[in-house]
Jmol script that loads the backbone (N, CA, C; Angstrom):
load data "model"
ATOM      1  N   MET A   1       2.899 -20.802 -28.750  1.00  0.00           N
ATOM      2  CA  MET A   1       1.488 -21.093 -28.588  1.00  0.00           C
ATOM      3  C   MET A   1       1.205 -22.428 -29.276  1.00  0.00           C
ATOM      4  N   THR A   2       0.546 -23.302 -28.566  1.00  0.00           N
ATOM      5  CA  THR A   2       0.227 -24.605 -29.131  1.00  0.00           C
ATOM      6  C   THR A   2      -1.038 -24.505 -29.980  1.00  0.00           C
ATOM      7  N   THR A   3      -1.281 -25.570 -30.712  1.00  0.00           N
ATOM      8  CA  THR A   3      -2.472 -25.568 -31.564  1.00  0.00           C
ATOM      9  C   THR A   3      -3.746 -25.617 -30.736  1.00  0.00           C
ATOM     10  N   GLU A   4      -3.675 -26.235 -29.556  1.00  0.00           N
ATOM     11  CA  GLU A   4      -4.863 -26.295 -28.702  1.00  0.00           C
ATOM     12  C   GLU A   4      -5.257 -24.919 -28.194  1.00  0.00           C
ATOM     13  N   VAL A   5      -4.286 -24.113 -27.818  1.00  0.00           N
ATOM     14  CA  VAL A   5      -4.564 -22.750 -27.368  1.00  0.00           C
ATOM     15  C   VAL A   5      -5.122 -21.920 -28.520  1.00  0.00           C
ATOM     16  N   ALA A   6      -4.560 -22.109 -29.707  1.00  0.00           N
ATOM     17  CA  ALA A   6      -5.049 -21.375 -30.879  1.00  0.00           C
ATOM     18  C   ALA A   6      -6.489 -21.763 -31.195  1.00  0.00           C
ATOM     19  N   ARG A   7      -6.834 -23.048 -31.019  1.00  0.00           N
ATOM     20  CA  ARG A   7      -8.220 -23.468 -31.251  1.00  0.00           C
ATOM     21  C   ARG A   7      -9.167 -22.823 -30.247  1.00  0.00           C
ATOM     22  N   PHE A   8      -8.771 -22.759 -28.979  1.00  0.00           N
ATOM     23  CA  PHE A   8      -9.623 -22.145 -27.957  1.00  0.00           C
ATOM     24  C   PHE A   8      -9.832 -20.661 -28.228  1.00  0.00           C
ATOM     25  N   ILE A   9      -8.781 -19.976 -28.623  1.00  0.00           N
ATOM     26  CA  ILE A   9      -8.900 -18.546 -28.925  1.00  0.00           C
ATOM     27  C   ILE A   9      -9.770 -18.334 -30.155  1.00  0.00           C
ATOM     28  N   SER A  10      -9.609 -19.163 -31.171  1.00  0.00           N
ATOM     29  CA  SER A  10     -10.425 -19.040 -32.385  1.00  0.00           C
ATOM     30  C   SER A  10     -11.894 -19.314 -32.095  1.00  0.00           C
ATOM     31  N   ALA A  11     -12.175 -20.306 -31.265  1.00  0.00           N
ATOM     32  CA  ALA A  11     -13.564 -20.613 -30.908  1.00  0.00           C
ATOM     33  C   ALA A  11     -14.174 -19.473 -30.101  1.00  0.00           C
ATOM     34  N   ALA A  12     -13.387 -18.850 -29.238  1.00  0.00           N
ATOM     35  CA  ALA A  12     -13.892 -17.718 -28.467  1.00  0.00           C
ATOM     36  C   ALA A  12     -14.215 -16.536 -29.377  1.00  0.00           C
ATOM     37  N   ILE A  13     -13.374 -16.304 -30.351  1.00  0.00           N
ATOM     38  CA  ILE A  13     -13.636 -15.214 -31.306  1.00  0.00           C
ATOM     39  C   ILE A  13     -14.887 -15.516 -32.122  1.00  0.00           C
ATOM     40  N   ALA A  14     -15.063 -16.776 -32.535  1.00  0.00           N
ATOM     41  CA  ALA A  14     -16.259 -17.153 -33.289  1.00  0.00           C
ATOM     42  C   ALA A  14     -17.508 -17.016 -32.428  1.00  0.00           C
ATOM     43  N   ALA A  15     -17.382 -17.252 -31.128  1.00  0.00           N
ATOM     44  CA  ALA A  15     -18.538 -17.150 -30.234  1.00  0.00           C
ATOM     45  C   ALA A  15     -18.883 -15.701 -29.906  1.00  0.00           C
ATOM     46  N   LEU A  16     -18.003 -14.757 -30.179  1.00  0.00           N
ATOM     47  CA  LEU A  16     -18.303 -13.342 -29.930  1.00  0.00           C
ATOM     48  C   LEU A  16     -19.448 -12.839 -30.798  1.00  0.00           C
ATOM     49  N   VAL A  17     -19.683 -13.518 -31.897  1.00  0.00           N
ATOM     50  CA  VAL A  17     -20.803 -13.148 -32.763  1.00  0.00           C
ATOM     51  C   VAL A  17     -22.120 -13.263 -32.003  1.00  0.00           C
ATOM     52  N   LEU A  18     -22.175 -14.173 -31.049  1.00  0.00           N
ATOM     53  CA  LEU A  18     -23.410 -14.383 -30.292  1.00  0.00           C
ATOM     54  C   LEU A  18     -23.795 -13.155 -29.480  1.00  0.00           C
ATOM     55  N   TYR A  19     -22.829 -12.353 -29.072  1.00  0.00           N
ATOM     56  CA  TYR A  19     -23.134 -11.098 -28.377  1.00  0.00           C
ATOM     57  C   TYR A  19     -23.899 -10.154 -29.312  1.00  0.00           C
ATOM     58  N   GLY A  20     -23.441 -10.030 -30.520  1.00  0.00           N
ATOM     59  CA  GLY A  20     -24.125  -9.184 -31.493  1.00  0.00           C
ATOM     60  C   GLY A  20     -25.510  -9.688 -31.826  1.00  0.00           C
ATOM     61  N   VAL A  21     -25.647 -11.004 -31.917  1.00  0.00           N
ATOM     62  CA  VAL A  21     -26.957 -11.588 -32.206  1.00  0.00           C
ATOM     63  C   VAL A  21     -27.929 -11.325 -31.054  1.00  0.00           C
ATOM     64  N   GLY A  22     -27.452 -11.453 -29.835  1.00  0.00           N
ATOM     65  CA  GLY A  22     -28.321 -11.194 -28.682  1.00  0.00           C
ATOM     66  C   GLY A  22     -28.797  -9.762 -28.625  1.00  0.00           C
ATOM     67  N   SER A  23     -27.900  -8.828 -28.882  1.00  0.00           N
ATOM     68  CA  SER A  23     -28.316  -7.426 -28.860  1.00  0.00           C
ATOM     69  C   SER A  23     -29.215  -7.098 -30.054  1.00  0.00           C
ATOM     70  N   ALA A  24     -28.981  -7.741 -31.189  1.00  0.00           N
ATOM     71  CA  ALA A  24     -29.849  -7.517 -32.348  1.00  0.00           C
ATOM     72  C   ALA A  24     -31.253  -8.049 -32.100  1.00  0.00           C
ATOM     73  N   MET A  25     -31.348  -9.198 -31.459  1.00  0.00           N
ATOM     74  CA  MET A  25     -32.672  -9.747 -31.154  1.00  0.00           C
ATOM     75  C   MET A  25     -33.404  -8.880 -30.143  1.00  0.00           C
ATOM     76  N   GLY A  26     -32.696  -8.392 -29.144  1.00  0.00           N
ATOM     77  CA  GLY A  26     -33.317  -7.498 -28.181  1.00  0.00           C
ATOM     78  C   GLY A  26     -33.835  -6.238 -28.839  1.00  0.00           C
ATOM     79  N   ASN A  27     -33.056  -5.689 -29.745  1.00  0.00           N
ATOM     80  CA  ASN A  27     -33.463  -4.491 -30.474  1.00  0.00           C
ATOM     81  C   ASN A  27     -34.664  -4.782 -31.368  1.00  0.00           C
ATOM     82  N   LEU A  28     -34.649  -5.912 -32.045  1.00  0.00           N
ATOM     83  CA  LEU A  28     -35.737  -6.292 -32.943  1.00  0.00           C
ATOM     84  C   LEU A  28     -37.051  -6.403 -32.187  1.00  0.00           C
ATOM     85  N   PHE A  29     -37.050  -7.162 -31.088  1.00  0.00           N
ATOM     86  CA  PHE A  29     -38.293  -7.373 -30.360  1.00  0.00           C
ATOM     87  C   PHE A  29     -38.722  -6.130 -29.592  1.00  0.00           C
ATOM     88  N   SER A  30     -37.778  -5.330 -29.153  1.00  0.00           N
ATOM     89  CA  SER A  30     -38.130  -4.079 -28.485  1.00  0.00           C
ATOM     90  C   SER A  30     -38.860  -3.147 -29.449  1.00  0.00           C
ATOM     91  N   ASN A  31     -38.323  -3.016 -30.640  1.00  0.00           N
ATOM     92  CA  ASN A  31     -38.978  -2.159 -31.631  1.00  0.00           C
ATOM     93  C   ASN A  31     -40.311  -2.741 -32.090  1.00  0.00           C
ATOM     94  N   TRP A  32     -40.389  -4.053 -32.166  1.00  0.00           N
ATOM     95  CA  TRP A  32     -41.638  -4.705 -32.563  1.00  0.00           C
ATOM     96  C   TRP A  32     -42.722  -4.429 -31.518  1.00  0.00           C
ATOM     97  N   ILE A  33     -42.404  -4.589 -30.253  1.00  0.00           N
ATOM     98  CA  ILE A  33     -43.379  -4.346 -29.195  1.00  0.00           C
ATOM     99  C   ILE A  33     -43.795  -2.880 -29.163  1.00  0.00           C
ATOM    100  N   ASN A  34     -42.834  -1.988 -29.344  1.00  0.00           N
ATOM    101  CA  ASN A  34     -43.173  -0.561 -29.366  1.00  0.00           C
ATOM    102  C   ASN A  34     -44.079  -0.213 -30.539  1.00  0.00           C
ATOM    103  N   SER A  35     -43.816  -0.790 -31.701  1.00  0.00           N
ATOM    104  CA  SER A  35     -44.644  -0.457 -32.863  1.00  0.00           C
ATOM    105  C   SER A  35     -46.052  -1.024 -32.721  1.00  0.00           C
ATOM    106  N   VAL A  36     -46.185  -2.204 -32.149  1.00  0.00           N
ATOM    107  CA  VAL A  36     -47.520  -2.776 -31.942  1.00  0.00           C
ATOM    108  C   VAL A  36     -48.256  -2.002 -30.848  1.00  0.00           C
ATOM    109  N   ALA A  37     -47.541  -1.530 -29.843  1.00  0.00           N
ATOM    110  CA  ALA A  37     -48.187  -0.748 -28.792  1.00  0.00           C
ATOM    111  C   ALA A  37     -48.700   0.581 -29.336  1.00  0.00           C
ATOM    112  N   ARG A  38     -47.993   1.145 -30.303  1.00  0.00           N
ATOM    113  CA  ARG A  38     -48.435   2.427 -30.887  1.00  0.00           C
ATOM    114  C   ARG A  38     -49.574   2.248 -31.874  1.00  0.00           C
ATOM    115  N   ASN A  39     -49.550   1.119 -32.611  1.00  0.00           N
ATOM    116  CA  ASN A  39     -50.563   0.896 -33.629  1.00  0.00           C
ATOM    117  C   ASN A  39     -50.952  -0.583 -33.631  1.00  0.00           C
ATOM    118  N   PRO A  40     -51.904  -0.994 -32.800  1.00  0.00           N
ATOM    119  CA  PRO A  40     -52.256  -2.417 -32.700  1.00  0.00           C
ATOM    120  C   PRO A  40     -52.827  -3.010 -33.987  1.00  0.00           C
ATOM    121  N   GLU A  41     -53.418  -2.181 -34.831  1.00  0.00           N
ATOM    122  CA  GLU A  41     -53.993  -2.704 -36.071  1.00  0.00           C
ATOM    123  C   GLU A  41     -52.922  -3.171 -37.054  1.00  0.00           C
ATOM    124  N   ALA A  42     -51.710  -2.699 -36.897  1.00  0.00           N
ATOM    125  CA  ALA A  42     -50.631  -3.050 -37.824  1.00  0.00           C
ATOM    126  C   ALA A  42     -49.900  -4.321 -37.417  1.00  0.00           C
ATOM    127  N   ASP A  43     -50.400  -5.024 -36.406  1.00  0.00           N
ATOM    128  CA  ASP A  43     -49.710  -6.217 -35.918  1.00  0.00           C
ATOM    129  C   ASP A  43     -49.575  -7.279 -36.999  1.00  0.00           C
ATOM    130  N   GLU A  44     -50.634  -7.535 -37.727  1.00  0.00           N
ATOM    131  CA  GLU A  44     -50.573  -8.561 -38.772  1.00  0.00           C
ATOM    132  C   GLU A  44     -49.642  -8.162 -39.909  1.00  0.00           C
ATOM    133  N   LYS A  45     -49.548  -6.877 -40.178  1.00  0.00           N
ATOM    134  CA  LYS A  45     -48.685  -6.414 -41.273  1.00  0.00           C
ATOM    135  C   LYS A  45     -47.211  -6.541 -40.936  1.00  0.00           C
ATOM    136  N   ILE A  46     -46.860  -6.315 -39.681  1.00  0.00           N
ATOM    137  CA  ILE A  46     -45.440  -6.351 -39.330  1.00  0.00           C
ATOM    138  C   ILE A  46     -45.003  -7.697 -38.749  1.00  0.00           C
ATOM    139  N   LYS A  47     -45.950  -8.612 -38.559  1.00  0.00           N
ATOM    140  CA  LYS A  47     -45.595  -9.911 -38.004  1.00  0.00           C
ATOM    141  C   LYS A  47     -44.658 -10.678 -38.934  1.00  0.00           C
ATOM    142  N   PHE A  48     -44.912 -10.644 -40.227  1.00  0.00           N
ATOM    143  CA  PHE A  48     -44.058 -11.355 -41.183  1.00  0.00           C
ATOM    144  C   PHE A  48     -42.646 -10.780 -41.176  1.00  0.00           C
ATOM    145  N   ALA A  49     -42.537  -9.473 -41.183  1.00  0.00           N
ATOM    146  CA  ALA A  49     -41.207  -8.848 -41.177  1.00  0.00           C
ATOM    147  C   ALA A  49     -40.466  -9.148 -39.877  1.00  0.00           C
ATOM    148  N   GLY A  50     -41.168  -9.146 -38.761  1.00  0.00           N
ATOM    149  CA  GLY A  50     -40.546  -9.455 -37.474  1.00  0.00           C
ATOM    150  C   GLY A  50     -40.064 -10.890 -37.396  1.00  0.00           C
ATOM    151  N   MET A  51     -40.885 -11.811 -37.859  1.00  0.00           N
ATOM    152  CA  MET A  51     -40.485 -13.221 -37.844  1.00  0.00           C
ATOM    153  C   MET A  51     -39.360 -13.504 -38.828  1.00  0.00           C
ATOM    154  N   LEU A  52     -39.370 -12.829 -39.957  1.00  0.00           N
ATOM    155  CA  LEU A  52     -38.281 -12.989 -40.922  1.00  0.00           C
ATOM    156  C   LEU A  52     -36.969 -12.472 -40.339  1.00  0.00           C
ATOM    157  N   GLY A  53     -37.023 -11.333 -39.695  1.00  0.00           N
ATOM    158  CA  GLY A  53     -35.829 -10.796 -39.047  1.00  0.00           C
ATOM    159  C   GLY A  53     -35.334 -11.705 -37.939  1.00  0.00           C
ATOM    160  N   PHE A  54     -36.260 -12.279 -37.170  1.00  0.00           N
ATOM    161  CA  PHE A  54     -35.880 -13.218 -36.116  1.00  0.00           C
ATOM    162  C   PHE A  54     -35.201 -14.446 -36.704  1.00  0.00           C
ATOM    163  N   ALA A  55     -35.765 -14.998 -37.768  1.00  0.00           N
ATOM    164  CA  ALA A  55     -35.209 -16.212 -38.371  1.00  0.00           C
ATOM    165  C   ALA A  55     -33.812 -15.972 -38.939  1.00  0.00           C
ATOM    166  N   ILE A  56     -33.623 -14.847 -39.603  1.00  0.00           N
ATOM    167  CA  ILE A  56     -32.310 -14.552 -40.176  1.00  0.00           C
ATOM    168  C   ILE A  56     -31.286 -14.331 -39.067  1.00  0.00           C
ATOM    169  N   THR A  57     -31.663 -13.611 -38.034  1.00  0.00           N
ATOM    170  CA  THR A  57     -30.746 -13.359 -36.928  1.00  0.00           C
ATOM    171  C   THR A  57     -30.409 -14.651 -36.199  1.00  0.00           C
ATOM    172  N   GLU A  58     -31.388 -15.503 -35.995  1.00  0.00           N
ATOM    173  CA  GLU A  58     -31.146 -16.774 -35.315  1.00  0.00           C
ATOM    174  C   GLU A  58     -30.287 -17.701 -36.162  1.00  0.00           C
ATOM    175  N   SER A  59     -30.441 -17.660 -37.480  1.00  0.00           N
ATOM    176  CA  SER A  59     -29.596 -18.507 -38.329  1.00  0.00           C
ATOM    177  C   SER A  59     -28.130 -18.078 -38.250  1.00  0.00           C
ATOM    178  N   ILE A  60     -27.881 -16.796 -38.105  1.00  0.00           N
ATOM    179  CA  ILE A  60     -26.508 -16.324 -37.924  1.00  0.00           C
ATOM    180  C   ILE A  60     -25.944 -16.852 -36.614  1.00  0.00           C
ATOM    181  N   ALA A  61     -26.764 -16.861 -35.562  1.00  0.00           N
ATOM    182  CA  ALA A  61     -26.315 -17.374 -34.263  1.00  0.00           C
ATOM    183  C   ALA A  61     -26.002 -18.867 -34.347  1.00  0.00           C
ATOM    184  N   LEU A  62     -26.858 -19.624 -35.010  1.00  0.00           N
ATOM    185  CA  LEU A  62     -26.613 -21.055 -35.139  1.00  0.00           C
ATOM    186  C   LEU A  62     -25.362 -21.333 -35.960  1.00  0.00           C
ATOM    187  N   LEU A  63     -25.145 -20.563 -37.008  1.00  0.00           N
ATOM    188  CA  LEU A  63     -23.951 -20.741 -37.828  1.00  0.00           C
ATOM    189  C   LEU A  63     -22.695 -20.428 -37.016  1.00  0.00           C
ATOM    190  N   ALA A  64     -22.725 -19.372 -36.225  1.00  0.00           N
ATOM    191  CA  ALA A  64     -21.568 -19.026 -35.389  1.00  0.00           C
ATOM    192  C   ALA A  64     -21.312 -20.107 -34.349  1.00  0.00           C
ATOM    193  N   PHE A  65     -22.367 -20.666 -33.790  1.00  0.00           N
ATOM    194  CA  PHE A  65     -22.208 -21.737 -32.814  1.00  0.00           C
ATOM    195  C   PHE A  65     -21.607 -22.984 -33.453  1.00  0.00           C
ATOM    196  N   VAL A  66     -22.066 -23.335 -34.632  1.00  0.00           N
ATOM    197  CA  VAL A  66     -21.535 -24.505 -35.333  1.00  0.00           C
ATOM    198  C   VAL A  66     -20.065 -24.300 -35.698  1.00  0.00           C
ATOM    199  N   VAL A  67     -19.716 -23.104 -36.137  1.00  0.00           N
ATOM    200  CA  VAL A  67     -18.316 -22.814 -36.453  1.00  0.00           C
ATOM    201  C   VAL A  67     -17.445 -22.919 -35.204  1.00  0.00           C
ATOM    202  N   ALA A  68     -17.919 -22.382 -34.089  1.00  0.00           N
ATOM    203  CA  ALA A  68     -17.152 -22.462 -32.842  1.00  0.00           C
ATOM    204  C   ALA A  68     -16.964 -23.899 -32.393  1.00  0.00           C
ATOM    205  N   MET A  69     -18.024 -24.698 -32.475  1.00  0.00           N
ATOM    206  CA  MET A  69     -17.905 -26.095 -32.073  1.00  0.00           C
ATOM    207  C   MET A  69     -17.022 -26.891 -33.037  1.00  0.00           C
ATOM    208  N   THR A  70     -17.076 -26.574 -34.310  1.00  0.00           N
ATOM    209  CA  THR A  70     -16.216 -27.240 -35.277  1.00  0.00           C
ATOM    210  C   THR A  70     -14.753 -26.924 -35.009  1.00  0.00           C
ATOM    211  N   ILE A  71     -14.477 -25.684 -34.675  1.00  0.00           N
ATOM    212  CA  ILE A  71     -13.094 -25.306 -34.358  1.00  0.00           C
ATOM    213  C   ILE A  71     -12.629 -26.027 -33.101  1.00  0.00           C
ATOM    214  N   LEU A  72     -13.488 -26.118 -32.109  1.00  0.00           N
ATOM    215  CA  LEU A  72     -13.090 -26.749 -30.839  1.00  0.00           C
ATOM    216  C   LEU A  72     -12.853 -28.250 -30.967  1.00  0.00           C
ATOM    217  N   PHE A  73     -13.740 -28.942 -31.669  1.00  0.00           N
ATOM    218  CA  PHE A  73     -13.703 -30.398 -31.648  1.00  0.00           C
ATOM    219  C   PHE A  73     -13.188 -31.037 -32.931  1.00  0.00           C
ATOM    220  N   LYS A  74     -12.469 -30.302 -33.718  1.00  0.00           N
ATOM    221  CA  LYS A  74     -11.899 -30.878 -34.937  1.00  0.00           C
ATOM    222  C   LYS A  74     -10.464 -31.241 -34.720  1.00  0.00           C
TER     223      LYS A  74
END
end "model"
wireframe off; spacefill off
backbone 0.3
color backbone group
């Protein structure tokens, strides 16, 4: 196996994290919409927690993307 093939496989493994991030975001927003639909008055209370969860999940996705690109183009 050459180093180029190893880099492609490593980048693919690093990009697999994006699958988990996508499903986590779907779960986060699905639960957020369900909770607001059940109790509309609590929207302001859970907005901060929802946005914080979104930001943390998105930062993991960006970090995984940067790692994958670094592996590919280094």
